N, C-alpha and C positions, 0 to 999 in steps of 0.2 A: 131572165128569158125563160119562157114557158116552152117546153118541148112537147110536141104531140106524138103519140105512139102511133106509128104507121105500119108496124109489122105485128103479127101475132105469133105466138109460140106454136111450133110444129111438133109432130110426133117425134119423140126421142130426143128433143133439143137439150135436155138436161141429163141424158143418160150418164155422162161423165162428170156432171157438175154437182149433183145432189147425193150426199151420203145417205144410205138407206137405214139410218138410225134416227128415230124420233124420241126427243127428250121431253118429258112431260113434268111440268111444275118444278123444274130445276131453277127457274128465274121467277122473280116476283112480277105480278101484274102491274101494268101502267094504268089500266083503266078502272080498276076497282079493287076490292078486297080479294086476297088470295083464296079465301073461303068461298067466294061466289065466282071466281073466274079461274079457268084452266089456261095455263100458258104452254104452248107447244114451241119447241125450238127444233129447227132444221139446220143442217150444216151444208153450205154451199161453197164450191171452189172459187168463185168470183163474185165481185160485187154487182156486175151487170146481171148475172144469173140470179143473184139474190133479189135484186130490184124487180126482175121479171116475175119471180115467184111471189113477191108481195102484191103485185098488180093482179096476178092470176087469183090469189086468194081473195083480195078486196073486190073484184069484179064478179068472181064466181060464186061466192058463198055469203048469202045474207046473214047467216049465223056466226060468222067471223066478225067479232067486234072490232078488232084492230089487228094490223099487221105491219111490221116494220123490219128494216134491215139493221143489224148491229152497227153502231157508230163507227166501229173500226175493225181491223182484221183480228181474228182470234185463231187459235188452233193452227199453227203453220200456215199463216196467211190465207185463212178461210174466213167466211162470214156466217153469222147466225141470221136466220130469218125467224122472227117470233110472230106467233099468231095467237089470238086469245078468243076464247069462247066461253059462254056461260057454263058453270058447273051444274049441269042438269043431268037427269037420268038418260037423256038422249045423247049425251056427249060420246060415249063409246061408239055408238053407231055412226055418228058423224065423223069421228076420227077414222074409222075404218072406211067410210065413204070417200074421205079426203085421200087417204093412202091408195085406195083403189082408183081414184080419179088421176092421181099422180102417175099411174101406169102410162098414160098417154105421154107424159113428158120424160119419164125415166126408163121405160121399158121394163120396170120391175113390178112383179106381182106383189100383193099384200104379204104373201107368206115369205117374201124376201126381206121384209122390213123387221127391225128390232125396236122394241120399246124400251126406253130407259126411264125408270121411275124410282126415286128414292135409292139410288145407287144399285138397283137391281135391273137386270136385263131380262126380257122374255120376249117370245114370238108375238107379232101383232095379230092378235085374234080378238073377236068381240068378247069372248068369254074371259080372256086374260085381262082386257081393259075394264070390264065390268067389275071383275073380282078385285083388281088392284086399285081402281079409282074409288069404288063405292062399297066394296066388300059385300056384293050381292050376287046372287046366282042368275044368269041369263037363261031364259028358255030358248032353245034352238028349235027351229021349226023344219 
C-alpha cells in the first residue's frame, strides 16, 4: 500500500526528536566510494521523526544524493538518519546550510550543533568543517 504524505513539518516539530550532534564519515557510503562521498549521520528519537527527516532532505536539497533511516533501533532505541553528498569543496558550506535550515525544525542555532569526525568533536562552523574535511583555510567575508 502506498501512503501519501498529507501533512508537512511545522516550526519546532523536531525540537525534542533530533540530537544536535552531526557525525561525519563514521559510516560508509551506500552510493559510491567513501573518497567521493561524505556520509552524514543524525540521531533521532523515533522512527517517524527519522522518516520525516529523510523526506525533508530528499525533497529540499538537490545536492543530497541519498538519505535513509537506519534499518533498526540504535543507541537506546534511537534511529540514525544517513544523508550523502559529494565530497566537493562546497560541502562545508552545504553542511552549514543544512544545519542552519534545521533550525526551523529543531529551534537550535548552528552554534548549538557539535560535529563529530574521526572521534573528535568540535563546534559546527564553516572554518572547522573546511579545516577538518579538507585541511584547507576558508576565507571569511
